[in-house]
C-alpha positions as CSV (number, residue, x, y, z in Angstrom):
1,X,0.0,0.0,0.0
2,X,1.3,3.4,-1.0
3,X,1.5,6.5,1.4
4,X,3.2,9.4,-0.3
5,X,5.0,11.7,2.2
6,X,4.2,14.9,0.3
7,X,0.4,14.6,0.9
8,X,-1.9,15.4,3.8
9,X,-4.8,13.0,4.7
10,X,-8.3,13.1,6.2
11,X,-10.1,10.7,8.5
12,X,-12.5,10.2,5.6
13,X,-9.7,8.8,3.5
14,X,-9.2,11.7,1.1
15,X,-5.7,13.0,0.3
16,X,-4.7,16.6,-0.7
17,X,-1.6,17.9,-2.4
18,X,-1.2,21.7,-2.1
19,X,0.8,23.5,-4.8
20,X,0.8,27.2,-3.9
21,X,-2.8,28.5,-4.2
22,X,-4.2,25.3,-5.8
23,X,-4.6,21.8,-4.6
24,X,-5.4,18.4,-6.0
25,X,-7.7,16.0,-4.1
26,X,-8.5,12.4,-4.4
27,X,-9.1,9.2,-2.3
28,X,-6.3,7.2,-0.7
29,X,-4.9,3.9,-1.8
30,X,-6.5,2.4,1.3
31,X,-9.9,3.8,0.4
32,X,-9.9,2.6,-3.2
33,X,-8.9,-0.9,-1.9
34,X,-11.8,-0.9,0.6
35,X,-14.3,0.2,-2.1
36,X,-13.2,-2.3,-4.7
37,X,-13.7,-1.7,-8.4
38,X,-14.6,2.0,-9.0
39,X,-17.3,2.2,-11.7
40,X,-18.3,5.9,-11.6
41,X,-17.1,9.2,-10.2
42,X,-19.8,11.9,-9.9
43,X,-18.5,15.5,-9.5
44,X,-20.9,18.3,-10.3
45,X,-19.4,21.0,-8.1
46,X,-17.0,22.7,-10.6
47,X,-17.2,26.4,-10.1
48,X,-18.6,26.1,-6.6
49,X,-17.0,27.4,-3.4
50,X,-17.2,24.6,-0.9
51,X,-16.4,24.6,2.8
52,X,-14.0,22.2,4.5
53,X,-15.6,18.8,5.2
54,X,-18.5,19.5,2.8
55,X,-19.4,16.9,0.0
56,X,-17.9,17.7,-3.4
57,X,-19.0,14.5,-5.2
58,X,-19.5,10.8,-4.9
59,X,-17.6,7.7,-5.9
60,X,-19.4,4.6,-6.9
61,X,-18.0,1.1,-6.6
62,X,-19.6,-2.2,-7.5
63,X,-21.1,-2.6,-4.1
64,X,-21.5,0.9,-2.7
65,X,-21.6,4.7,-3.2
66,X,-19.5,7.0,-1.0
67,X,-19.5,10.7,-0.5
68,X,-16.3,12.7,-1.2
69,X,-15.4,15.4,1.4
70,X,-13.3,18.4,0.7
71,X,-10.3,18.5,3.1
72,X,-10.0,22.3,3.1
73,X,-12.2,25.1,1.9
74,X,-11.9,26.2,-1.7
75,X,-13.4,26.8,-5.1
76,X,-13.6,23.7,-7.3
77,X,-11.6,24.7,-10.5
78,X,-11.8,21.5,-12.4
79,X,-12.6,17.8,-12.2
80,X,-10.5,15.1,-13.7
81,X,-12.3,14.5,-16.9
82,X,-10.4,11.3,-17.6
83,X,-12.4,9.6,-14.8
84,X,-15.6,10.0,-16.9
85,X,-14.4,7.3,-19.4
86,X,-11.9,5.6,-17.1
87,X,-13.1,5.6,-13.4
88,X,-10.7,2.6,-12.8
89,X,-7.8,5.2,-12.8
90,X,-8.8,5.7,-9.2
91,X,-8.0,2.1,-8.5
92,X,-4.9,2.0,-10.6
93,X,-3.2,5.3,-9.7
94,X,-5.1,7.0,-6.8
95,X,-2.4,9.6,-6.2
96,X,-1.6,10.3,-9.8
97,X,-3.9,9.9,-12.8
98,X,-6.8,9.1,-10.4
99,X,-7.0,12.6,-8.8
100,X,-10.5,13.9,-8.6
101,X,-10.6,17.6,-8.3
102,X,-8.4,20.7,-8.5
103,X,-9.4,23.5,-6.2
104,X,-8.3,27.1,-5.5
105,X,-7.4,27.1,-1.8
106,X,-9.4,29.6,0.4
107,X,-7.6,29.1,3.7
108,X,-4.3,27.2,3.5
109,X,-4.0,27.2,7.3
110,X,-6.8,24.6,7.4
111,X,-4.2,22.1,6.1
112,X,-2.6,22.2,9.6
113,X,-5.5,20.2,11.0
114,X,-5.1,17.3,8.4
115,X,-3.3,14.1,9.1
116,X,0.4,13.4,8.4
117,X,1.4,10.1,6.8
118,X,2.2,8.7,10.3
119,X,-1.2,9.8,11.7
120,X,-3.0,8.3,8.7
121,X,-1.2,5.0,9.0
122,X,-2.1,4.9,12.7
123,X,-5.8,5.6,11.8
124,X,-6.0,2.7,9.4
125,X,-3.8,0.4,11.5
126,X,-0.8,0.2,9.1
């Protein structure tokens, strides 16, 4: 299982990579493994300003549908359009080609409350 050091994590199994005033968000390797085969990613919040911990979309696997929560407040700039035709990218490359949204960060200090790699590993028992 992969745990990139340059990311922050949430208790809801999202990851965030902040690059200046923008950030990329997706679900963790652990989350995609628990969900199983991803068959659909539904994100209709492009252009919306969303508060920390609010739902920005859903991910559908063969057996379940799960809400996706924004780790920090921001405006959703774009969604990963590749996931429309290839939702399995979330399973294959959750931290790379399987990213879900790109946001404009509203308050970067909110990232201070997110989990480090060590904290996330402790959360999931790894």
